[in-house]
C-alpha angles and dihedrals in degrees: 000000000000131000109253104156142329134237109213110209114198121185116207138167115157107006125113112159096031091049091051093048090049097054092039092052091049092051094046097046104036132066105251088218086068095058121075092183146334106227112195108202118209133171146190090287093056113121123238088245092051093048091050090051088053091050091052091048093050090056093056114123099219109126094258128101104243113181142162125240119191109208118234097212126041130255134053097265091056090046090061094040092056094042092051089061088055104042119118108196128092084245140023141210124211118205143142127228101229092113094242094110122073098244092201087073085077093075091042089052093049092050091049092047091054087058093046108024094167095055133077113241113208134179124241130202092191105058127081110292092026129090150128133277121200099359122136119250092240092053090049092048093050091048093051095047091051094048091050089049089053093048093054094042093051097029089235132157092208114116102198107040098158094057119118096189101104149119116232138174104265094223090057093053093043091053094058123091097220114197104182117099101182136039095314087073084081087064097041090050089061102034100050097050089045094052090046088059101260110150112241120202121195123213124185121260133173120225127199130192112265122257099180124068126358124319104228098176115126129173092236089064086077095070098068085055088066093053089049092048097050089045093056093042088056096045095047098037108143 
């Protein structure tokens, strides 16, 4: 497999400024010839302000195909599952537009993917060079404990297994029968390729607490991840 181009899949629902900054940073820091498309995924819960921002971005004359896909079924996992089937590049990047992710990591992921086109290149907040800005100590502790539990359960060296911010060979992702509809899809999209034998490479990335849109993160969201982890463990038990 070789790297030809990447489809960048961005899920958004209520962001405006952060969405604009996300797309503009990608366009300014990446070679347009590396990008086959930027697919901005909206849904029935998207706000009028968010949809207007998407329309403005789709009109940009930038040498990159920016277009909107309105998901058919609800929830973020379904948004990515539907978009994966439509993506056109040899590789794909999954990300959200809430401003938490360091968008400059996109160019670094593309560069690493060119070196290792058969691998998934994912970002980690827990390795040197990565980190968190503005997160509570309780939230950080919960995340760290959960990551360590997953590392033990799956005998993995990965440090950030629940992270959706990654670049993957499109054929790998299209070959998987994903089952999760909500946020545990992020876990599924890392664990299943890993258990199938796909190499996964981590690069550092900083995350900061979002300032645009609504922060929907709740502690109770962690519990469905356990169900997903044990389901995958059972299905792929060697």
